[in-house]
VEXDREN-2710 file (C-alpha; in Angstrom, 1 decimal):
% VEXDREN-2710
k/r/px/py/pz
1/MET/-0.7/-20.5/-3.3
2/THR/0.3/-20.9/0.4
3/ASN/4.0/-21.7/-0.2
4/LYS/4.9/-18.4/-1.8
5/LYS/5.9/-15.3/0.2
6/PRO/3.3/-12.5/0.4
7/GLU/3.6/-9.6/-2.1
8/ILE/2.6/-5.9/-2.0
9/LEU/0.4/-4.6/-4.8
10/LEU/-0.1/-0.8/-5.1
11/LEU/-3.3/0.5/-6.7
12/THR/-3.0/4.2/-7.6
13/HIS/-4.7/6.8/-9.7
14/GLY/-2.6/7.6/-12.7
15/GLY/0.3/5.4/-11.8
16/TRP/2.2/7.5/-9.3
17/GLY/2.8/4.3/-7.3
18/GLU/5.6/3.3/-9.7
19/LYS/7.5/6.4/-8.7
20/LEU/6.9/5.5/-5.1
21/ILE/8.4/2.1/-5.7
22/ASP/11.4/3.7/-7.3
23/SER/11.9/5.8/-4.2
24/ILE/11.7/2.7/-2.0
25/LYS/14.4/1.1/-4.1
26/MET/16.7/3.9/-2.9
27/ILE/16.3/2.7/0.7
28/PHE/15.7/-1.1/0.4
29/GLY/17.3/-2.0/-2.9
30/SER/15.3/-4.8/-4.3
31/THR/11.6/-4.4/-4.7
32/ASP/10.9/-7.6/-6.6
33/ARG/7.8/-8.4/-4.4
34/ILE/6.2/-5.0/-5.0
35/THR/4.2/-4.1/-8.1
36/GLU/1.7/-1.5/-9.1
37/ILE/-1.5/-1.5/-11.2
38/PRO/-2.4/2.1/-12.2
39/LEU/-5.9/3.2/-12.6
40/MET/-6.1/5.3/-15.8
41/ALA/-8.7/8.0/-16.4
42/SER/-10.1/6.1/-19.4
43/GLU/-10.8/2.9/-17.4
44/THR/-14.2/2.0/-16.0
45/PHE/-14.6/0.3/-12.6
46/GLN/-15.3/-3.0/-14.2
47/GLU/-12.2/-2.8/-16.5
48/TYR/-9.9/-1.9/-13.6
49/TYR/-11.5/-4.6/-11.4
50/LYS/-10.8/-7.3/-14.1
51/LYS/-7.2/-6.2/-14.4
52/VAL/-6.6/-6.2/-10.7
53/ARG/-8.5/-9.4/-10.1
54/ASN/-6.3/-11.2/-12.7
55/LYS/-3.2/-10.1/-10.7
56/VAL/-4.6/-10.9/-7.3
57/SER/-5.7/-14.4/-8.4
58/ASN/-2.0/-15.1/-8.8
59/LEU/-0.8/-13.5/-5.5
60/PRO/0.1/-15.7/-2.5
61/GLU/-2.3/-15.6/0.5
62/ASN/-1.8/-12.7/2.9
63/SER/-0.5/-10.4/0.2
64/LEU/-1.2/-6.7/0.8
65/LEU/-3.1/-4.4/-1.5
66/MET/-2.3/-0.7/-0.8
67/ALA/-4.8/1.7/-2.4
68/ASP/-4.2/5.4/-2.6
69/LEU/-7.7/6.8/-1.8
70/TYR/-10.2/5.4/0.7
71/GLY/-13.6/5.3/-1.0
72/GLY/-12.1/5.7/-4.5
73/THR/-12.0/3.0/-7.2
74/THR/-8.7/1.7/-6.1
75/SER/-9.9/0.9/-2.5
76/ASN/-13.3/-0.2/-3.7
77/VAL/-11.8/-2.7/-6.1
78/SER/-9.5/-3.9/-3.3
79/ALA/-12.4/-4.3/-0.8
80/LYS/-14.4/-6.3/-3.4
81/LEU/-11.5/-8.6/-4.0
82/SER/-10.9/-9.2/-0.3
83/GLN/-14.3/-11.0/-0.2
84/GLU/-13.0/-13.6/-2.7
85/PHE/-9.2/-13.8/-1.8
86/LYS/-7.3/-14.0/1.4
87/ILE/-5.6/-10.6/1.1
88/ASN/-5.1/-7.6/3.3
89/VAL/-6.2/-4.2/2.2
90/VAL/-5.2/-0.7/3.4
91/SER/-5.7/2.7/1.9
92/GLY/-4.2/6.2/2.2
93/LEU/-0.9/5.0/0.6
94/ASN/2.1/7.1/1.5
95/ALA/5.9/6.5/1.7
96/ASN/5.9/5.8/5.4
97/MET/3.2/3.1/5.0
98/LEU/5.1/1.5/2.1
99/LEU/8.4/1.6/4.0
100/GLU/6.8/-0.2/7.0
101/ALA/5.1/-2.7/4.6
102/VAL/8.3/-3.6/2.9
103/ALA/10.1/-3.9/6.2
104/SER/7.4/-6.3/7.4
105/ILE/6.7/-8.1/4.1
106/ASP/7.3/-11.6/5.4
107/ASN/4.7/-11.1/8.2
108/LEU/1.8/-9.5/6.3
109/GLY/-0.5/-12.3/7.5
110/ASP/-0.3/-10.8/11.1
111/ARG/-3.2/-8.4/11.7
112/GLU/-1.0/-6.4/14.1
113/VAL/1.6/-5.9/11.4
114/VAL/-1.1/-4.5/9.1
115/GLU/-2.3/-2.2/11.8
116/ARG/1.3/-1.0/12.3
117/ILE/1.5/-0.3/8.6
118/VAL/-1.6/2.0/8.8
119/ALA/-0.3/3.6/12.0
120/SER/3.0/4.4/10.4
121/GLY/1.2/6.2/7.6
122/LYS/-0.7/8.3/10.0
123/HIS/2.3/9.0/12.2
124/GLY/4.3/10.3/9.1
125/CYS/1.7/13.0/8.4
126/LYS/2.9/16.1/10.2
127/ASN/2.6/19.9/10.1
128/VAL/6.3/20.4/9.9
129/LEU/6.3/24.0/11.0
130/LYS/4.1/23.2/14.0
131/GLU/6.4/20.3/14.9
132/ILE/9.5/22.5/14.8
133/GLN/7.8/25.2/16.9
134/LEU/6.8/22.5/19.5
135/SER/10.3/21.2/19.5
136/MET/11.8/24.6/20.0
137/ASN/9.4/25.5/22.8
138/SER/10.1/22.3/24.6
139/GLU/13.9/23.0/24.5
140/LYS/13.4/26.3/26.4
END
């Protein structure tokens, strides 16, 4: 499936990725190339793997899987699928990461773009009170 444009697939515990997609719609409007597959508490690794594999087998090359927790079932399933399919995988999903991914969706095959997505997630994590104090101290 090399002619189709890359897509973003969110893999989250309990399905909170759907609400994140709704939030992204407030900024970008259309999110037709972003979907989510929730991991529910009742599912085994193998059940979830089969469900995600079915979706990934229909995704274009260079699509991006964004898992919520590194080392959890969502990222482990993604990592396993990356051995079989030409996909990108990141974990630690947050709003900044998804915003960057959506803004870069047509270039997900570029490794630097994927690194920028991860960096934006890290950059968006702040101790707000500390940042305000630093800002106020630098203004003096």
